[in-house]
C-alpha positions as CSV (number, residue, x, y, z in Angstrom):
1,M,16.1,-5.9,5.8
2,F,17.3,-8.8,3.5
3,E,16.5,-7.1,0.0
4,L,18.9,-4.6,1.3
5,Q,21.6,-6.5,1.8
6,T,21.4,-8.7,-0.4
7,T,21.7,-6.0,-3.3
8,V,24.2,-4.0,-1.4
9,A,26.1,-6.8,-1.5
10,G,25.7,-7.2,-5.4
11,C,23.8,-10.9,-5.3
12,D,21.5,-12.0,-8.2
13,Y,19.8,-14.6,-6.0
14,F,18.3,-15.0,-2.0
15,I,18.8,-18.2,-1.3
16,T,16.2,-20.0,1.3
17,T,14.2,-22.0,2.3
18,D,11.8,-20.3,4.9
19,D,8.5,-20.8,3.5
20,R,7.5,-16.2,4.0
21,I,11.2,-15.1,2.1
22,L,9.4,-17.2,-1.1
23,K,5.9,-15.4,-0.8
24,Y,8.2,-12.3,-1.1
25,R,8.3,-11.1,-4.9
26,T,10.7,-8.0,-5.8
27,D,12.3,-6.7,-9.0
28,R,16.4,-6.1,-7.4
29,I,16.8,-10.5,-6.5
30,K,15.3,-13.0,-7.1
31,I,14.5,-15.0,-4.0
32,V,14.0,-19.1,-4.5
33,T,14.9,-22.1,-2.9
34,P,18.2,-24.2,-3.0
35,I,15.9,-26.8,-5.6
36,Q,15.0,-24.1,-8.1
37,F,18.5,-22.6,-7.7
38,L,20.5,-25.5,-8.8
39,T,18.3,-26.5,-11.3
40,E,18.2,-22.3,-13.3
41,N,21.4,-23.0,-13.0
42,E,22.3,-26.5,-13.8
43,V,25.1,-26.8,-17.3
44,R,24.6,-29.6,-19.5
């Protein structure tokens, strides 16, 4: 259900700390932890 909501909203990332959701894989949206998001999007 969260995948549908985030893709309708036009999101590229779904940021969560829930281990069950982090195991889910999809091509539509990137599911990451807050630390992963910050690391991947760090501006140098």
